[in-house]
C-alpha positions in Angstrom: 167.6 -123.7 -76.6 167.2 -122.7 -80.2 164.2 -120.4 -80.9 163.2 -120.0 -84.5 160.4 -117.8 -85.8 159.2 -118.6 -89.3 156.3 -117.4 -91.4 154.1 -120.0 -93.0 151.3 -118.8 -95.3 151.1 -115.5 -93.4 151.0 -117.1 -90.0 154.0 -116.7 -87.6 155.2 -119.9 -86.1 157.5 -119.9 -83.0 159.5 -123.1 -83.1 161.6 -124.1 -80.1 164.2 -126.8 -80.9 161.8 -127.8 -83.8 159.2 -128.7 -81.2 155.9 -126.8 -81.1 154.7 -125.5 -77.8 151.4 -127.3 -77.5 149.0 -129.5 -79.4 146.4 -126.8 -79.2 148.8 -124.2 -80.7 149.3 -126.5 -83.7 145.6 -127.0 -84.1 145.0 -123.3 -83.9 147.5 -122.7 -86.7 146.1 -125.5 -88.8 142.6 -124.1 -88.3 143.7 -120.7 -89.5 145.3 -122.2 -92.6 142.1 -124.1 -93.3 140.1 -121.0 -92.9 142.4 -119.2 -95.4 141.4 -121.8 -98.0 137.7 -122.4 -97.2 136.6 -121.3 -100.6 138.5 -124.3 -102.0 136.1 -126.6 -100.2 133.0 -125.1 -101.7 131.2 -127.4 -104.2 130.8 -124.6 -106.8 134.5 -123.4 -106.5 136.8 -124.8 -109.2 139.3 -126.3 -106.9 142.3 -128.2 -108.2 143.2 -131.6 -106.9 146.3 -130.1 -105.4 144.2 -127.6 -103.4 141.9 -130.3 -102.1 144.9 -132.5 -101.2 146.5 -129.6 -99.3 143.3 -129.1 -97.3 143.1 -132.8 -96.5 146.8 -132.8 -95.4 146.0 -130.0 -93.0 143.1 -132.0 -91.6 145.3 -135.1 -91.3 148.1 -133.1 -89.5 147.2 -134.6 -86.1 147.5 -138.1 -87.5 151.2 -137.7 -88.2 153.4 -140.2 -86.3 155.4 -137.5 -84.4 152.4 -135.2 -83.7 152.7 -132.7 -82.0 156.5 -132.7 -82.4 158.4 -132.4 -85.7 155.3 -131.6 -87.8 155.7 -131.8 -91.5 153.6 -129.0 -92.8 152.1 -129.5 -96.3 153.1 -127.1 -99.0 150.3 -124.8 -100.1 149.7 -125.0 -103.9 149.6 -121.9 -106.0 
């Protein structure tokens, strides 16, 4: 068993054989990442298209073909 610990946007992910522990764990991480970018979703915030695409990709995470295994996390724009 290979255990990898990585940091993604300030959130620690424990990855075991590149398979996440549970669906709820992934959703919890996704929700934290969305919360970190909530201001990007406000109508009066000057969000870039890349920021809005990132937020949408996080919301679409559960629609990935291999969910909840082998998730491809979107890259957070600057």
